N, C-alpha and C positions, 0 to 999 in steps of 0.2 A: 391520863395512865392510871393504872390500877392502885391504889395503895394498902391496897389489904395484907395484910401480913401474910409470910408461909407459915402454916400450920405448924406446930413446934411437935415434937416427940410424943408428949403427954396425949397433945391433940389429936393424933393418929394411934389411938388406943395403947399407948405404953409401950408402940415398938411391934403391933400386933399386924403391920405390914412387912415385918421379918427382914434378915441381913439383907436381903436384893435392895432396900430401897437407896436409889441413886447409883444403881447399876448401868453403865452407856453411861453415865454423866460427862466422862471425858471424850466420848466417839459422839454425842451428841453437840457437846460443846466446838467439835472441828466441823461438822456439817456445820453449823450455824453460821462459823466464822469462813467457810467455802463459801456458802450463800452470800455472806456479805462483799466477799472479795468479789464473787461474781458481779454481783448489782454493782461494784463500782466500776469492774474494767472493761465488764462484757458488754459490747453495746448493743447486742440483745435484751440481755436479762436489765438495764441498766433503763430502757425505755419502757416495761411492762407495767401496767398497772393495776388493781384489784381487778378491774371489770376486765381486762384483756387477756387475763388468766383464769376466766370463770369454764372459759372452752375446756382450759387443760384439765381445772379441778375435777369436772365432768366425766371428762374423758379417763382421768385416772382414778377416781372412785370405778365406774364401769368397768376397768380393768382389774382392778381388787375385787370387784365382782364376779367377774371370771375365772381368775385364779383361785378362789373359793370354795365355785362349784365344777369346773371343770379343767381346775389346773391343777399343778403340783405346791408338795411344801415349798421349794425352791419358787418357782414362777411367783407362790404368796408372800415372800421373803421381799420379793424385788419390788412388786407392786406396790407392799405398803410400803419401802423405800420412797418408790416414789410418789406415793400418797403423802408422807412426810417432809418430803419437796415443798409440794405445793406450801401445806402448813407455813414454815419455816419461811417460805418466798414471800408471801402477804405478812407473816408479821415483822419482817426486813424491811417490804415497803412502810409499812405501817411505823417502824423504827426510826425510819430516815426521815419521815412525816412530821414526827416528834407526837404522834399519836398512840401507840403502843408498842411493849417490849412482847418479844417470847416468852420473857420470863412472867408480866403480866396475864399471858393466855393461859399458860400451866400454873399459877399460882391462881387464877381463877377458877378453871375447869378442877382441879382439885379441890377446891372450897365446897366447891358444888357439890362434887361425890360426896365428901365428908359432908355436908348439910341433909345431905337427901336420905341417907342412910343411917339415920338417928339409929335406928338397931342394932347397928354395926357399931356405930363408931359414940354412941351413947348408953342412954340404960332401958330406950322404949321399948316394946314388946317388939316381935316381929309380926308386923300384918300382917292377917290373913288372903289379905287381896294384895301383893305386892304391885301390879300394875296399879292399881287405883290409889294405891297411897302415893304411886310415887308421881301419877298424874295430878296429886290434889295437891302435893309438895311445889310440884311444878306453878301449877298455877296461883298458889297462894304466893308464891316467891316471885311472880312474874305479874302479881295483880291483874290475871286475865279475867276477865269479865263471860268468855262463853267457852268452851270447848274447841270451837273451831277454830280456837287465836293460835297463831304459833305452827301452822302447818303451811311449810312452804305453797306458793301459788305454781312455783317452778318445776313441782314435780311431774313424774308423767301420772295420768288420769286413774290407771290400774295401782299405783302404788299411792295415790291423793285419796282415794277410794278405801283403801285400806285403812290409811292414817283415819279418815272419819271416824269407820266403821267401830275403830279401837277405841277413839278417844268415848262413842257414845256408849258403847259398851263398859269402860272403864269408868265414868259417872254416873251410868247406870240411870240414862235418862229415856225418858218414855216416849220411845220413839218404835215402832214396830220395824224389827232386823231379823233375816230369814236367819234359823238357827238347825235347820237340819243338818246332819252330819255329814259329809263327803271326803273324801281319801284328797290327797295331792293329786296322783294320776288324774282322777275324777278331775279333780278341779284344771289342770292342766286340757285336757282333752274337752272339755266344754265351754272354756273360756276357746282354745283354736276353731273349736264346731261353730261356734257363734259369730267369730271372726270369720272364718270363709262362707256363710249365710251373710253377714253384713255385706262383704265384698262382691258375693255375687247379686245381692239387692241395689248394688251402687249407694251403702252406706256407710259412712265414716263412724268405725264403732271408735274411734277415741272420743269425737266430738259427740257423740251418741252416750258414751259414759259420761263425760262434762256434763250434758246436760241434763243425765237422771242425776248425778251426783247435786248438781245444784239443788234439784227439789228436796232431795233429802237433805242437806245444809238446810234452806228455809223450815224445814221441820224439824232439823235439831233449832235452829234459835225459834220458834215457835214454843218448843217445850222449855228451853230455859227461860222463855217470859212469858 
């Protein structure tokens, strides 16, 4: 379990987070207690593992995206709650296995947010390139040797490609990338058109993108070394 202390008020920029720090704490504790009870007394909840919950986590994340892009504020509130259940459920499984607790999760992510924003919670100057600064901090913290490390293999091909390209731009690698401007509508239409043409030609567009992405990743590794 994490033994990192919770940040003090002074560490949180002398109360800069405002009077709402801890708002909802009682409600959150009630949720954690309910999940612990379900884990103990509900047969279905009791038999779940981190692995069996993966599909539910992916589904809830997808439904949250749908709520943001095409739903209402009420939908978003509900889906965020369902997503929060997944976080608390995994933490409860870990707690009963003596691995870590929800408090460890919260303390860890809070400390991470503070350490990665020294220009907010410290005396550093605000960086000109925010994303590059974030990636540099993450890379140093995790002692990564490549911009490609930490990009989930489980991401779908389009999302993974976007992440790889973002990393390449953020660390300013000497890898050729297209940079002609394009709108969101044009992007959607172009992608759909390519998929239509691929389907008509008997090409698996997802597989084709993964192949091209592997080529780009090889160029990234070559540029890094």
